[in-house]
DRENMIDO-553383 format. One record per residue (C-alpha): residue in three letters; y, x, z. Coordinates in steps of 0.1 Angstrom, whole numbers, padded with zeros to 4 digits, always signed. Example, Ala and Ser with C-alpha at 12.3 -4.5 7.8 and 13.67 -1.06 7.14 Angstrom:
// residues 2
Ala-0045+0123+0078Ser-0011+0137+0071
***
This chain:
// residues 214
Met+1795-0675+0043Arg+1820-0713+0049Tyr+1843-0685+0044Asp+1842-0681+0012Thr+1848-0713+0002Trp+1892-0712+0015Lys+1899-0689-0020Gly+1868-0697-0038Phe+1873-0728-0066Pro+1859-0756-0042Met+1888-0752-0019Arg+1913-0755-0050Cys+1895-0783-0065Ala+1919-0809-0056Arg+1951-0786-0067Val+1934-0776-0100Leu+1919-0803-0112Pro+1934-0843-0116Leu+1919-0856-0088Ala+1896-0878-0106Leu+1878-0851-0120Ala+1878-0835-0083Ala+1861-0869-0068Leu+1826-0858-0095Met+1824-0826-0079Ala+1791-0821-0059Gly+1799-0821-0022Cys+1835-0828-0027Ser+1855-0862-0014Asp+1890-0875-0021Ser+1905-0896+0002Gly+1939-0901-0023Gly+1970-0889-0027Pro+1995-0868-0010Asp+2000-0896+0017Thr+1973-0926+0017Gly+1998-0946+0032Gly+1977-0959+0058Val+1993-0961+0090Lys+1973-0972+0124Pro+1987-0969+0164Pro+1959-0949+0182Ser+1948-0982+0203Gln+1936-0987+0166Leu+1922-0952+0155Thr+1884-0933+0169Ile+1892-0898+0166Ile+1862-0876+0164Arg+1846-0861+0196Leu+1830-0831+0202Pro+1794-0834+0224Ala+1798-0822+0257Ser+1773-0797+0246Ser+1789-0781+0217Ala+1799-0744+0224Pro+1829-0739+0243Ile+1864-0733+0220Trp+1873-0698+0219Asn+1908-0696+0218Pro+1922-0731+0223Val+1954-0720+0225Asp+1969-0694+0193Ser+1997-0679+0177Phe+2007-0658+0147Tyr+2035-0650+0127Ala+2037-0663+0094Lys+2061-0647+0072Lys+2079-0653+0039Gly+2065-0634+0009Glu+2034-0632+0025Asp+1999-0648+0030Arg+1991-0653+0067Glu+1969-0676+0085Leu+1954-0680+0117Arg+1918-0692+0128Ile+1907-0713+0159Ser+1869-0705+0168Phe+1841-0719+0189Ala+1829-0691+0216Asn+1799-0674+0202Ala+1759-0676+0219Thr+1769-0650+0245Gly+1804-0663+0253Thr+1821-0628+0246Gly+1835-0637+0211Pro+1841-0657+0185Gly+1817-0674+0167Glu+1820-0703+0141Glu+1849-0712+0131Tyr+1871-0744+0141Met+1901-0747+0123Arg+1920-0729+0099Leu+1955-0731+0086Arg+1965-0708+0061Val+2005-0701+0052Asp+2006-0690+0015Ala+2037-0664+0005Pro+2063-0689-0006Thr+2052-0723+0019Leu+2078-0718+0042Leu+2107-0735+0039Ala+2129-0744+0066Arg+2130-0738+0103Pro+2136-0765+0127Asp+2174-0766+0122Gly+2170-0766+0085Thr+2184-0730+0082Pro+2159-0722+0051Phe+2135-0692+0046Gln+2147-0660+0027Val+2120-0636+0018Gly+2112-0614+0047Asp+2120-0645+0074Ser+2091-0648+0102Ile+2088-0673+0126Leu+2059-0676+0156Ile+2035-0705+0147Thr+2012-0719+0181Val+1987-0738+0179Arg+1969-0759+0206Val+1937-0775+0215Asn+1950-0800+0242Asp+1918-0816+0248Pro+1887-0798+0241Ser+1863-0833+0234Leu+1885-0840+0206Val+1890-0827+0170Gln+1928-0827+0169Phe+1950-0801+0171Glu+1991-0796+0177Phe+2012-0773+0158Glu+2045-0754+0166Pro+2074-0754+0161Ala+2080-0792+0161Gly+2104-0793+0127Leu+2089-0768+0108Thr+2088-0778+0071Phe+2069-0762+0041Asn+2076-0762+0005Pro+2059-0796-0009Ser+2048-0773-0041Val+2027-0751-0018Pro+2025-0766+0011Ala+2005-0754+0040Gln+1965-0760+0044Leu+1948-0769+0074Lys+1913-0769+0071Ile+1889-0782+0097Glu+1852-0775+0107Tyr+1831-0809+0122Gly+1793-0792+0124Glu+1795-0790+0161Thr+1792-0825+0160Gly+1754-0824+0145Gly+1759-0850+0124Asp+1770-0877+0155Leu+1801-0886+0142Asp+1801-0918+0165Asp+1792-0901+0196Asp+1765-0927+0202Gly+1742-0902+0203Asp+1721-0905+0176Val+1724-0898+0138Asp+1719-0925+0117Ala+1737-0943+0086Glu+1768-0958+0104Asp+1773-0913+0108Ser+1768-0914+0073Thr+1794-0946+0067Ile+1819-0927+0091Glu+1816-0892+0071Gln+1827-0915+0039Val+1858-0928+0054Met+1872-0903+0077Ala+1899-0885+0069Val+1930-0862+0084Trp+1952-0883+0102Arg+1991-0868+0116Gln+2012-0880+0144Glu+2045-0871+0149Gln+2047-0876+0187Pro+2024-0887+0215Gly+2022-0927+0215Gln+2035-0930+0181Ser+2011-0943+0150Tyr+1987-0924+0132Thr+1992-0915+0091Gln+1966-0911+0071Leu+1968-0878+0049Ser+1949-0873+0014Ser+1918-0847+0029Leu+1893-0836+0010Arg+1855-0836+0027Phe+1833-0807+0015Glu+1802-0830+0032Glu+1777-0797+0025Leu+1797-0774+0050Asp+1805-0804+0072Glu+1847-0794+0066Ile+1876-0818+0058Glu+1908-0800+0042Ala+1945-0816+0039Asp+1974-0801+0030Ile+2002-0804+0052Leu+2042-0801+0052Gly+2048-0800+0084Phe+2042-0797+0118Thr+2030-0821+0143Arg+1997-0830+0155Tyr+1967-0835+0135Ala+1930-0851+0142Ile+1900-0856+0119Ala+1898-0897+0127Tyr+1886-0932+0109
***
C-alpha cells in the first residue's frame, strides 16, 4: 500500500540520511535544500494539471484539529469508482506531536493546545492546495509533512494528450512550490520524489498555497 511509505524508511530518507545518499536511493529524487531559492512569477510557472477524465475529488474541503503533543494528519482523496466514498489518496498533511510552533498572532503552542486546520482544493483541475489558518507556523526541527500523489495524471504531466519523453523530463524537474498570496511569485521548496509511486513530498514551515509545478 502506498500509505505504508509515510512512516516507512523511504518517507524519512531525506531526514535520516545525508541528502547525497538519499539522492542515490532507487525511486527517490531530491531537488535540494529546505528552500531552493527558486522564485517565479505565476506567468512563468506551470502547475501540473489533472485530466478532465480523472476521478472527482471526494473531499475538496476538509479540516482537522492539530494538537501539540499528538501526531495527527488529514487526507484529501479522490472518489472511489462508484462515487460513494474515498478512493485513491491525493494529498496528506501530517503534523507530528512537536510540530506546532506558534499561532497566527505569534502565541506559542503549549502541550495540549490545538488548532483547526483546513485544506481546500479551489480549482480541481490544478494540483494545488490552500491551507488555513494563514500565519500558522511549525517547528523547523520537526516541520509539517506534505505528500501529494500525481498518479491521476496518467503520466501526461504536460497535459498534451500523450505520454512521452517530455513528460519524463518534467517529472525530473517538477517540485512543490509555495505562494504566500494570490498573484505573488512562487518559491520552490526542496521536494523528494518517489517516481515509482507517483508521489512528491516536502517539509513545510507554515501555511499558504502549495502546488506541484515546474
